[in-house]
C-alpha positions as CSV (number, residue, x, y, z in Angstrom):
1,X,-34.4,-34.4,-15.1
2,X,-37.6,-33.9,-16.9
3,X,-40.9,-35.4,-15.8
4,X,-40.7,-38.4,-18.1
5,X,-37.2,-39.3,-16.9
6,X,-38.5,-39.0,-13.3
7,X,-41.4,-41.2,-13.8
8,X,-39.3,-43.8,-15.7
9,X,-36.9,-43.9,-12.8
10,X,-39.8,-44.3,-10.4
11,X,-41.1,-47.2,-12.5
12,X,-37.8,-48.9,-12.1
13,X,-38.1,-48.5,-8.4
14,X,-41.7,-49.9,-8.5
15,X,-40.6,-53.0,-10.5
16,X,-37.7,-53.5,-8.1
17,X,-40.2,-53.7,-5.2
18,X,-42.4,-56.1,-7.2
19,X,-39.4,-58.4,-7.6
20,X,-38.8,-58.6,-3.9
21,X,-42.1,-60.1,-2.5
22,X,-43.2,-63.7,-3.2
23,X,-46.1,-64.0,-5.5
24,X,-48.6,-63.9,-2.6
25,X,-46.8,-61.2,-0.6
26,X,-47.8,-57.7,-1.7
27,X,-47.0,-55.6,1.4
28,X,-44.2,-53.8,-0.4
29,X,-46.8,-52.5,-2.9
30,X,-49.2,-51.2,-0.3
31,X,-48.7,-47.6,1.0
32,X,-48.2,-47.3,4.7
33,X,-49.2,-43.7,4.5
34,X,-52.9,-42.8,4.0
35,X,-53.3,-40.4,1.0
36,X,-50.2,-41.6,-0.7
37,X,-50.2,-43.5,-4.0
38,X,-50.6,-47.3,-3.7
39,X,-50.0,-49.5,-6.7
40,X,-52.4,-52.3,-5.7
41,X,-56.1,-52.6,-4.8
42,X,-57.8,-55.7,-3.6
43,X,-61.5,-56.7,-3.9
44,X,-62.7,-59.4,-1.5
45,X,-65.4,-60.4,0.9
46,X,-68.7,-58.6,0.8
47,X,-67.5,-55.9,-1.6
48,X,-66.5,-58.5,-4.2
49,X,-69.8,-60.4,-3.7
50,X,-71.8,-57.2,-4.5
51,X,-69.8,-56.7,-7.7
52,X,-70.5,-60.3,-8.7
53,X,-74.2,-59.8,-8.0
54,X,-74.4,-56.7,-10.2
55,X,-72.4,-58.4,-13.0
56,X,-74.8,-61.4,-13.0
57,X,-77.9,-59.2,-13.2
58,X,-76.4,-57.2,-16.1
59,X,-75.2,-60.3,-17.9
60,X,-78.7,-61.8,-17.9
61,X,-79.9,-58.8,-19.9
62,X,-77.0,-58.8,-22.3
63,X,-77.3,-62.6,-22.9
64,X,-80.8,-62.2,-24.2
65,X,-79.3,-61.0,-27.5
66,X,-76.0,-62.9,-27.8
67,X,-73.6,-62.4,-30.7
68,X,-73.3,-64.9,-33.5
69,X,-71.8,-68.3,-32.5
70,X,-68.0,-68.1,-32.9
71,X,-66.6,-70.2,-35.8
72,X,-64.8,-72.8,-33.6
73,X,-67.3,-73.0,-30.8
74,X,-67.4,-76.8,-29.8
75,X,-70.4,-78.7,-31.0
76,X,-72.2,-81.7,-29.4
77,X,-71.4,-84.4,-28.4
78,X,-68.0,-82.9,-27.3
79,X,-69.7,-79.9,-25.8
80,X,-73.3,-79.7,-24.7
81,X,-73.6,-76.2,-23.3
82,X,-75.7,-73.9,-25.6
83,X,-73.7,-70.9,-26.7
84,X,-76.2,-68.3,-25.3
85,X,-75.7,-69.9,-21.8
86,X,-71.9,-70.1,-22.2
87,X,-71.9,-66.4,-23.4
88,X,-73.7,-65.3,-20.3
89,X,-70.9,-66.6,-18.2
90,X,-68.4,-64.8,-20.3
91,X,-70.5,-61.6,-20.0
92,X,-70.4,-62.0,-16.2
93,X,-66.6,-62.1,-16.2
94,X,-66.4,-59.1,-18.6
95,X,-68.9,-57.0,-16.5
96,X,-67.0,-57.9,-13.3
97,X,-63.8,-56.8,-14.9
98,X,-65.5,-53.5,-16.0
99,X,-66.8,-52.8,-12.5
100,X,-63.4,-53.5,-10.9
101,X,-61.7,-51.1,-13.4
102,X,-64.3,-48.4,-12.6
103,X,-63.7,-48.8,-8.8
104,X,-60.0,-48.5,-9.4
105,X,-60.4,-45.3,-11.5
106,X,-62.7,-43.7,-9.0
107,X,-60.4,-44.5,-6.1
108,X,-57.2,-43.3,-7.8
109,X,-58.3,-40.5,-10.0
110,X,-61.4,-39.3,-8.1
111,X,-63.3,-36.5,-9.8
112,X,-60.7,-35.9,-12.5
113,X,-62.2,-38.3,-15.0
114,X,-65.5,-39.7,-16.0
115,X,-66.5,-42.9,-17.9
116,X,-67.6,-42.7,-21.5
117,X,-70.8,-44.8,-22.1
118,X,-70.3,-47.8,-24.5
119,X,-72.3,-50.7,-25.9
120,X,-71.5,-53.7,-23.7
121,X,-72.4,-56.3,-26.3
122,X,-69.9,-55.0,-28.9
123,X,-67.2,-54.4,-26.3
124,X,-67.1,-58.1,-25.1
125,X,-64.2,-59.5,-27.1
126,X,-64.3,-63.3,-27.6
127,X,-61.8,-65.6,-29.2
128,X,-62.8,-68.1,-32.0
129,X,-63.9,-70.6,-29.4
130,X,-66.2,-68.2,-27.6
131,X,-64.0,-67.5,-24.5
132,X,-63.5,-64.0,-23.2
133,X,-60.2,-62.7,-24.2
134,X,-57.8,-61.8,-21.4
135,X,-57.7,-58.1,-22.5
136,X,-60.3,-55.4,-22.4
137,X,-60.3,-51.6,-22.8
138,X,-62.5,-49.0,-21.4
139,X,-62.9,-45.3,-22.4
140,X,-62.8,-42.3,-20.1
141,X,-62.4,-38.6,-20.5
142,X,-61.3,-35.7,-18.2
143,X,-64.3,-34.3,-16.3
144,X,-63.4,-30.7,-16.9
145,X,-61.8,-31.3,-20.4
146,X,-64.0,-33.8,-22.3
147,X,-61.9,-33.5,-25.4
148,X,-59.0,-35.2,-23.5
149,X,-59.6,-39.0,-24.1
150,X,-58.3,-41.8,-21.9
151,X,-58.2,-45.6,-22.6
152,X,-57.8,-48.0,-19.7
153,X,-56.3,-51.3,-20.8
154,X,-56.7,-54.3,-18.4
155,X,-55.1,-57.7,-18.9
156,X,-55.5,-60.8,-16.8
157,X,-52.5,-62.4,-15.1
158,X,-51.9,-65.5,-13.0
159,X,-49.2,-64.2,-10.6
160,X,-46.9,-61.3,-9.9
161,X,-44.2,-63.1,-12.0
162,X,-46.0,-61.7,-15.0
163,X,-45.1,-58.1,-13.9
164,X,-41.6,-59.1,-12.6
165,X,-40.6,-60.6,-15.9
166,X,-42.5,-58.5,-18.4
167,X,-44.7,-61.5,-19.2
168,X,-47.9,-59.5,-18.8
169,X,-48.5,-57.7,-22.1
170,X,-51.1,-55.3,-23.5
171,X,-51.8,-55.0,-27.2
172,X,-52.7,-51.5,-28.6
173,X,-53.7,-50.6,-32.1
174,X,-53.2,-47.5,-34.2
175,X,-56.9,-46.6,-33.4
176,X,-56.0,-46.7,-29.7
177,X,-53.3,-44.1,-30.3
178,X,-56.1,-41.6,-31.2
179,X,-56.7,-41.3,-27.5
180,X,-54.5,-38.9,-25.5
181,X,-53.6,-41.2,-22.7
182,X,-53.3,-45.0,-22.1
183,X,-53.5,-46.5,-18.5
184,X,-52.5,-50.1,-18.0
185,X,-53.9,-52.4,-15.3
186,X,-53.2,-56.0,-14.4
187,X,-56.1,-58.1,-12.9
188,X,-55.1,-61.2,-11.1
189,X,-57.2,-64.4,-11.2
190,X,-59.3,-64.9,-8.1
191,X,-57.7,-66.9,-5.4
192,X,-58.7,-67.9,-1.9
193,X,-57.2,-66.0,1.0
194,X,-58.1,-65.4,4.6
195,X,-61.0,-63.3,3.4
196,X,-62.3,-65.9,0.9
197,X,-62.2,-65.2,-2.8
198,X,-60.1,-62.2,-3.7
199,X,-59.1,-60.3,-6.8
200,X,-56.1,-58.0,-6.9
201,X,-55.4,-55.2,-9.3
202,X,-52.0,-53.7,-9.9
203,X,-51.8,-50.3,-11.6
204,X,-48.8,-51.0,-13.8
205,X,-48.3,-47.6,-15.3
206,X,-49.4,-45.2,-18.0
207,X,-48.3,-43.7,-21.4
208,X,-49.2,-40.5,-23.1
209,X,-49.8,-41.5,-26.7
210,X,-47.5,-38.8,-28.0
211,X,-44.6,-40.8,-26.5
212,X,-45.5,-43.8,-28.6
213,X,-43.8,-43.9,-32.0
214,X,-44.7,-46.9,-34.1
215,X,-46.4,-47.5,-37.4
216,X,-47.1,-51.2,-36.7
217,X,-50.8,-52.1,-36.8
218,X,-50.4,-53.8,-33.4
219,X,-48.0,-52.7,-30.6
220,X,-47.1,-54.8,-27.6
221,X,-46.6,-52.9,-24.3
222,X,-44.9,-54.4,-21.2
223,X,-44.6,-53.0,-17.6
224,X,-40.9,-51.9,-17.9
225,X,-41.8,-49.5,-20.8
226,X,-44.4,-47.6,-18.8
227,X,-44.3,-44.5,-16.7
228,X,-44.9,-44.8,-13.0
229,X,-48.6,-44.7,-12.1
230,X,-48.0,-42.4,-9.1
231,X,-47.6,-39.5,-11.6
232,X,-51.1,-40.0,-13.0
233,X,-52.9,-37.4,-10.9
234,X,-50.3,-34.8,-11.5
235,X,-50.2,-35.5,-15.2
236,X,-54.0,-35.3,-15.7
237,X,-54.2,-32.2,-13.5
238,X,-52.0,-30.4,-15.9
239,X,-54.8,-30.7,-18.5
240,X,-57.6,-29.8,-16.2
241,X,-59.2,-26.5,-15.6
242,X,-59.8,-26.0,-11.9
243,X,-60.3,-23.4,-9.2
244,X,-56.6,-22.5,-9.2
245,X,-57.0,-21.1,-12.7
246,X,-59.5,-18.5,-11.6
247,X,-58.0,-15.0,-11.8
248,X,-57.1,-13.5,-8.5
249,X,-59.4,-10.5,-9.0
250,X,-62.4,-12.8,-9.3
251,X,-61.8,-14.5,-5.9
252,X,-64.3,-14.2,-3.1
253,X,-62.5,-12.5,-0.3
254,X,-63.6,-12.8,3.3
255,X,-63.4,-9.9,5.7
256,X,-60.1,-10.4,7.7
257,X,-61.1,-10.5,11.3
258,X,-59.5,-11.5,14.6
259,X,-61.6,-13.1,17.3
260,X,-60.0,-12.7,20.7
261,X,-60.8,-15.7,22.9
262,X,-58.8,-14.8,26.0
263,X,-57.9,-11.8,28.1
264,X,-54.5,-13.3,28.6
265,X,-53.2,-12.6,25.1
266,X,-50.3,-10.2,25.1
267,X,-51.3,-7.2,23.0
268,X,-54.1,-7.0,20.5
269,X,-53.6,-8.3,17.0
270,X,-54.9,-6.8,13.8
271,X,-54.9,-7.6,10.1
272,X,-52.4,-5.5,8.1
273,X,-52.0,-6.5,4.5
274,X,-52.5,-9.2,1.8
275,X,-49.8,-10.0,-0.7
276,X,-51.0,-11.2,-4.1
277,X,-49.0,-12.6,-7.1
278,X,-49.2,-16.3,-7.0
279,X,-51.5,-17.9,-9.6
280,X,-51.6,-21.2,-7.7
281,X,-52.1,-22.2,-4.1
282,X,-49.1,-21.5,-1.9
283,X,-47.6,-24.6,-0.2
284,X,-44.8,-23.2,2.0
285,X,-43.1,-20.2,3.5
286,X,-39.5,-19.4,4.7
287,X,-37.8,-16.3,6.3
288,X,-34.3,-15.3,5.6
289,X,-32.3,-14.6,8.8
290,X,-31.7,-10.9,8.1
291,X,-29.2,-8.7,9.9
292,X,-28.5,-5.0,10.8
293,X,-27.6,-4.2,7.2
294,X,-30.2,-6.2,5.5
295,X,-34.0,-6.6,6.0
296,X,-35.3,-10.2,6.2
297,X,-36.9,-11.6,3.0
298,X,-39.9,-13.8,2.8
299,X,-40.0,-16.7,0.3
300,X,-43.2,-18.4,-0.8
301,X,-43.6,-21.5,-3.0
302,X,-46.4,-22.8,-5.2
303,X,-46.7,-24.8,-8.3
304,X,-43.8,-24.0,-10.6
305,X,-42.6,-20.8,-8.9
306,X,-40.9,-19.4,-5.8
307,X,-41.4,-15.7,-5.0
308,X,-39.2,-13.4,-2.9
309,X,-40.9,-10.6,-1.0
310,X,-39.8,-7.4,0.8
311,X,-41.9,-7.7,4.0
312,X,-41.2,-4.2,5.2
313,X,-42.5,-2.7,1.9
314,X,-45.0,-5.4,1.2
315,X,-43.6,-5.7,-2.3
316,X,-42.6,-8.5,-4.6
317,X,-38.9,-8.6,-5.3
318,X,-38.6,-11.4,-7.9
319,X,-39.9,-14.7,-9.0
320,X,-37.8,-17.9,-9.4
321,X,-39.6,-19.9,-12.1
322,X,-39.3,-23.6,-12.5
323,X,-40.4,-23.5,-16.1
324,X,-37.0,-22.9,-17.8
325,X,-35.6,-26.0,-16.0
326,X,-38.4,-28.3,-17.1
327,X,-37.8,-29.8,-20.6
328,X,-41.4,-30.8,-21.0
329,X,-42.9,-27.5,-20.0
330,X,-44.8,-29.2,-17.2
331,X,-43.9,-28.1,-13.7
332,X,-44.8,-29.4,-10.2
333,X,-45.4,-28.2,-6.7
334,X,-42.8,-26.6,-4.5
335,X,-43.3,-28.3,-1.1
336,X,-40.6,-26.9,1.1
337,X,-38.2,-23.9,1.3
338,X,-35.3,-23.0,3.5
339,X,-32.8,-20.2,3.6
340,X,-29.1,-20.7,4.4
341,X,-28.1,-19.0,7.7
342,X,-26.3,-16.3,5.8
343,X,-29.4,-15.6,3.8
344,X,-27.5,-15.9,0.5
345,X,-28.9,-19.3,-0.6
346,X,-32.5,-20.4,-0.9
347,X,-33.2,-24.2,-1.2
348,X,-36.4,-25.5,-2.6
349,X,-37.8,-29.1,-2.7
350,X,-40.5,-30.2,-5.1
351,X,-42.8,-32.9,-6.3
352,X,-40.5,-33.5,-9.3
353,X,-38.0,-35.1,-6.9
354,X,-35.4,-32.4,-7.3
355,X,-33.8,-29.9,-4.9
356,X,-33.0,-26.6,-6.5
357,X,-30.4,-24.1,-5.1
358,X,-31.0,-20.4,-5.8
359,X,-28.7,-17.4,-5.2
360,X,-30.8,-14.8,-3.5
361,X,-28.6,-11.8,-4.3
362,X,-28.0,-12.7,-8.0
363,X,-31.6,-14.0,-8.2
364,X,-30.5,-17.0,-10.3
365,X,-30.4,-20.8,-10.2
366,X,-27.1,-22.3,-8.9
367,X,-27.8,-26.0,-9.3
368,X,-30.4,-28.8,-9.5
369,X,-29.7,-31.8,-7.3
370,X,-31.0,-35.2,-8.4
371,X,-30.8,-38.1,-5.9
372,X,-34.3,-38.5,-4.4
373,X,-36.6,-41.0,-6.1
374,X,-39.9,-39.4,-5.3
375,X,-41.5,-36.2,-4.0
376,X,-39.3,-34.0,-1.8
377,X,-41.4,-32.8,1.2
378,X,-38.8,-31.2,3.6
379,X,-35.6,-29.3,3.5
380,X,-33.4,-27.7,6.1
381,X,-30.0,-26.0,6.2
382,X,-27.3,-26.6,8.8
383,X,-26.3,-23.6,11.0
384,X,-22.7,-23.7,9.7
385,X,-23.8,-23.0,6.1
386,X,-22.2,-26.3,5.0
387,X,-25.0,-28.9,4.8
388,X,-28.5,-29.3,3.4
389,X,-30.9,-32.0,4.7
390,X,-33.7,-33.2,2.5
391,X,-36.4,-35.9,2.9
392,X,-39.5,-37.2,1.0
393,X,-41.5,-40.0,-0.4
394,X,-38.5,-42.4,-1.1
395,X,-38.2,-42.7,2.7
396,X,-34.7,-41.4,2.8
397,X,-33.0,-38.4,4.4
398,X,-30.0,-37.1,2.4
399,X,-27.2,-34.9,3.7
400,X,-25.8,-32.7,0.9
401,X,-22.5,-30.9,1.0
402,X,-23.5,-27.4,0.0
403,X,-20.1,-26.5,-1.5
404,X,-19.6,-29.7,-3.6
405,X,-23.4,-30.2,-3.9
406,X,-23.0,-34.0,-3.5
407,X,-24.6,-36.4,-1.1
408,X,-22.3,-36.7,1.9
409,X,-24.4,-39.4,3.6
410,X,-27.9,-40.7,4.0
411,X,-30.1,-42.8,6.1
412,X,-33.4,-44.6,5.6
413,X,-36.7,-44.2,7.5
414,X,-37.5,-47.8,6.5
415,X,-41.2,-47.9,6.9
416,X,-42.4,-44.4,6.4
417,X,-42.3,-41.2,4.4
418,X,-40.9,-37.9,5.8
419,X,-43.8,-35.5,5.6
420,X,-42.0,-32.9,7.8
421,X,-38.5,-32.4,9.1
422,X,-36.8,-29.8,11.3
423,X,-33.2,-29.3,12.3
424,X,-32.1,-28.1,15.8
425,X,-30.4,-24.7,16.0
426,X,-27.1,-26.4,16.8
427,X,-27.5,-28.7,13.8
428,X,-27.0,-31.9,15.9
429,X,-30.6,-33.2,16.1
430,X,-33.0,-33.8,13.3
431,X,-36.7,-34.6,13.8
432,X,-38.9,-36.2,11.2
433,X,-42.7,-36.5,11.1
434,X,-44.5,-39.2,9.2
435,X,-47.7,-41.2,9.3
436,X,-48.4,-41.3,13.1
437,X,-44.7,-41.3,14.0
438,X,-42.1,-38.8,15.2
439,X,-38.5,-39.9,15.0
440,X,-35.6,-38.1,16.6
441,X,-32.1,-38.5,15.1
442,X,-28.8,-37.6,16.6
443,X,-26.3,-36.4,14.0
444,X,-22.7,-37.2,14.8
445,X,-20.5,-36.3,11.9
446,X,-21.5,-38.7,9.1
447,X,-23.1,-41.1,11.6
448,X,-26.8,-40.9,12.3
449,X,-28.3,-42.5,15.4
450,X,-32.0,-43.0,16.0
451,X,-32.4,-41.4,19.5
452,X,-36.1,-41.9,19.9
453,X,-39.2,-42.9,18.0
454,X,-42.7,-42.7,19.3
455,X,-46.3,-42.8,18.1
456,X,-47.5,-39.2,18.0
457,X,-50.8,-38.8,16.2
458,X,-53.5,-40.9,14.5
459,X,-52.7,-39.5,11.1
460,X,-49.9,-37.9,9.1
461,X,-47.6,-35.5,11.1
462,X,-47.7,-32.6,8.6
463,X,-45.7,-29.9,10.5
464,X,-43.1,-29.5,13.2
465,X,-41.4,-26.7,15.1
466,X,-38.9,-26.2,17.9
467,X,-38.7,-24.1,21.0
468,X,-35.6,-21.8,21.0
469,X,-33.8,-24.0,23.5
470,X,-34.7,-27.1,21.4
471,X,-36.1,-28.8,24.5
472,X,-39.8,-28.5,23.4
473,X,-41.2,-29.9,20.1
474,X,-44.6,-29.0,18.7
475,X,-46.3,-31.1,16.1
476,X,-49.4,-30.6,14.0
477,X,-51.3,-33.4,12.2
478,X,-54.0,-34.1,9.8
479,X,-55.8,-35.7,12.8
480,X,-56.7,-32.0,13.6
481,X,-54.6,-31.9,16.8
482,X,-51.5,-30.1,18.0
483,X,-49.2,-31.8,20.5
484,X,-46.5,-30.4,22.7
485,X,-43.6,-32.8,23.5
486,X,-40.6,-32.9,25.9
487,X,-37.9,-33.6,23.3
488,X,-35.4,-35.0,25.8
489,X,-37.7,-37.7,27.1
490,X,-40.1,-38.0,24.2
491,X,-43.1,-37.6,26.6
492,X,-46.3,-35.8,25.7
493,X,-46.8,-32.6,27.6
494,X,-50.3,-31.8,26.3
495,X,-52.7,-32.2,23.3
496,X,-54.4,-29.1,21.9
497,X,-57.6,-29.4,20.0
498,X,-59.8,-26.8,18.4
499,X,-59.4,-27.0,14.6
500,X,-62.1,-28.7,12.5
501,X,-59.6,-29.6,9.8
502,X,-56.1,-31.0,9.5
503,X,-53.3,-28.8,10.9
504,X,-50.9,-28.0,8.1
505,X,-48.7,-25.2,9.6
506,X,-47.2,-24.6,13.0
507,X,-45.1,-21.6,14.3
508,X,-43.8,-20.7,17.8
509,X,-43.4,-17.0,18.7
510,X,-39.8,-16.0,19.5
511,X,-40.6,-15.5,23.2
512,X,-41.7,-19.1,23.3
513,X,-45.2,-18.3,24.7
514,X,-47.6,-18.5,21.7
515,X,-48.2,-21.3,19.2
516,X,-49.7,-20.3,15.9
517,X,-51.5,-23.0,13.9
518,X,-53.0,-23.0,10.4
519,X,-55.5,-25.5,9.3
520,X,-57.6,-26.9,6.4
521,X,-60.6,-25.3,8.2
522,X,-59.2,-22.0,6.7
523,X,-58.4,-20.4,10.1
524,X,-55.3,-19.5,12.1
525,X,-55.4,-20.0,15.8
526,X,-53.1,-18.7,18.6
527,X,-52.6,-20.9,21.7
528,X,-50.8,-20.4,25.0
529,X,-47.9,-22.8,25.1
530,X,-47.9,-23.4,28.8
531,X,-51.7,-23.9,29.3
532,X,-52.9,-24.8,25.8
533,X,-55.5,-22.1,26.1
534,X,-57.0,-20.7,22.9
535,X,-56.0,-17.0,22.7
536,X,-57.4,-15.8,19.3
537,X,-58.7,-17.0,15.9
538,X,-57.7,-15.2,12.7
539,X,-60.3,-15.4,9.8
540,X,-59.6,-14.2,6.3
541,X,-58.2,-17.0,4.1
542,X,-60.6,-18.8,1.8
543,X,-58.7,-22.1,1.6
544,X,-56.4,-24.2,3.7
545,X,-53.7,-22.4,5.6
546,X,-50.4,-24.0,4.6
547,X,-47.6,-21.8,6.0
548,X,-47.0,-19.7,9.1
549,X,-44.0,-17.7,10.2
550,X,-43.3,-15.2,13.1
551,X,-40.8,-12.4,12.4
552,X,-37.8,-12.2,14.7
553,X,-39.4,-9.6,16.9
554,X,-42.6,-11.7,17.2
555,X,-44.7,-8.6,16.3
556,X,-45.7,-9.9,12.9
557,X,-47.2,-13.2,11.9
558,X,-47.3,-14.1,8.2
559,X,-49.6,-16.8,6.8
560,X,-49.9,-18.5,3.4
561,X,-52.8,-20.4,1.9
562,X,-54.0,-22.5,-1.0
563,X,-56.2,-19.4,-1.8
564,X,-53.0,-18.0,-3.5
565,X,-52.5,-15.2,-1.0
566,X,-50.1,-14.3,1.8
567,X,-51.6,-12.3,4.7
568,X,-49.8,-10.3,7.3
569,X,-51.1,-9.9,10.9
570,X,-49.4,-7.6,13.4
571,X,-49.7,-6.7,17.1
572,X,-51.4,-3.4,17.6
573,X,-49.0,-0.7,18.8
């Protein structure tokens, strides 16, 4: 599945959700997870009043030089309002529309784009009777690539039925196709709700102009023909030069240091080595089991590639590239990695909604699995080498038969996205972490039972790990805390705080005594499991720490970061 097919299928899912709620019920379009894409934005109360005020002030200036009177503008005695005064009201509506579009673009695309200045008077499109047309377009460009041009098309609509039934339409011309990208919004008429007047904007989708093939002077676009708007950031980022494009040799490297915070730490730790090779930030790590005849391998995943490392030698073995399997040439992030218990298979889950199965020995792709309808954020392999468990943004957990590579069964998380998942060593218990919640699932053959669900954090649960006996669960969150849980009762044993950024990685030493945590504050911290005491802080990464793994002996800790490096820390002999 290439990226256009993925976004088309996600658009179908979006339109299905639009068809479910009544015209006034939009909860199915609102994201329950902070930081995830949401298709709708609402402007109401004081915020909307401020936009109206600015629009009125700007319209007063614009109306001082109104355009010529339209040919069919009503004349007295049928109509007694002078055209300049009527035009001022149309200008208010246009300028309010413009401000709302600008707020949507800022909220959804942040610093990726910037607005292109334009002449307001010539941009206000009126019909022959002088009324503001129900369509407007606004020009933007990429902030770091000004030659990449974007047009935002906005159309008014009366209700959600317009999206449900493709009644809302946008008209584009051949001149519009000179832009690189078209984004389509629907602005609903103001209505009175519990917060007073309210305007809602639905981000209907987008289209790269190179996908539009038509010689007609005017082309009509409807929601069902668009690509899902959740892919906008990713698509634009592929045309943006950012810090990840800086050559590794030009990075500013901090001195790797270890600050010992307690006398109770067992053995001193020291920095050993940095592994380089990734050209993008690293998102995840995995260790192969290893055995007497074979040294364990380390796998690391970033945008478009997974690398295998010989940890004993500190050398790169090979790179599994996503590029040959992407028809468009655009690749996405690898979010999760897991080795099969025999170490022969490596499973990767990515933002392109696929799960890829790689053969470690042959260093080749075995298969690509397509069933998720959204980003895959977690993968795990069963201890008997038979099953793969995957979860992600479509709020589903899928069980795959590794031999037939088909979905054996699945279950829904209903109200939440699985940002993290871990499987117990006996393969009978699965734990998922989402926005605020942790859910514990008992796996009994093809039947899945929700054993426990509890509010765990005040933000997304981004990482989880078990104790060896599977009785203790440790969770890390973007709320900057670490929590230790009694898994049998679901009770909180303790909360550990000390990071100044979200916690993105958690690992427990094989002896079950030390918790390692990695954070957006660029540090790694060691904590005593029993007391929650801070033992040491590792400093050396220059960006968020996203992966942590202890070796089987517990003598080595491996860390990965968005700074594109892997660092190896070891106990001093």
